[in-house]
C-alpha positions, 0 to 999 in steps of 0.5 A: 499499500501507499501513503502520500505517494510512498510505500507503506505497511499497515499493521495492528497489535491486539491485546492478549487476554489480561494485558493492560492496554495502557502499559502495552501501548506505552511499551509499543510507542517506545519500541517504535521510537527505537525502530525509527532511530535504528540506522539499519532502517534509514528514512523509516517513519512510523504513524499511529492511527489509533491508540486505545491506551491513549484513549483509555488514559485521557478517559481516566484523567477526565473521570478523575478530574470529574471526581475531584470537582465533584468532591470539592463541590460537595465540600463547598456545599457542606460548608455553606450548610454546616458553617463549621470549618473543622467539621466540614474538613472532617466530613470531607476526609471521608470522601478520599478515605472511602475511595481509598478503601475501594481502590485497595479492595480492587488491588487485593481482590485482583480486579482491574482499576479501569474506566468502569471501576473509576466511574462507579467510585465517581458515582459514589463520591457525593454519597460518601459524606452522608454518614459522616455528616450525621455522625458529626452532628450527633457528636456536636449535639451530645457535646452540647448536652454533656460538655465532655468531648470524650463522652460525645465522641463515644456516645454520639456515633452509638446513638445513630450507628443502627440508623446509619447502618440500615440506611447505608445497607439499604442504599447498597441493596439498591445498587446491588442488582447492577452487579447481577442484572442482565442475562447477557455475560458482557453486560454483567461484566460491565455492571460488576466492574462498576457496581462492586467498587461503588458498593465497597465505597458506600460501605467504607464510608459507613466504617469511616463515619463510625 
């Protein structure tokens, strides 16, 4: 074949099962640069028409920015309603901690951290502060009654623990069907990749709050 009047060879590289698309794409680009610089093949030029690894990297970067923006927006809204900077910062800490637990779950379970799993964690971002808000308010209310910070920190979470557990489990039960929905195997794989991190993040937010 010819491109711009010059002889050309077109080829494609497919991923092996279980291979990481981003790592493979980076390795291929490095190898292509080495081949272009090889003196044995003067004048050789490699043009990439489609790079799935680059596409995935850009999508992950965009989702990560969206999650960060959503988390910051949630913090701003919390401060506008709570009007307490310390409580707002404590509650906001539930977002990265819960997300970290979800990522650790993916790592130790051998699952892939991909576009779908990041999407699931991003969807959960706005719900990760709910439990911490309730616990924080319970602690403040208890402190106003007892004037003891230690007792308030112990008794406050106990008073709302059952209600928060039931509320969180109810939310998880609502999202759980995503994992098992659909008779098509491919659809189920996509839903599992998105649903499991989301549910783990919600359960982690309960643990962080209590």
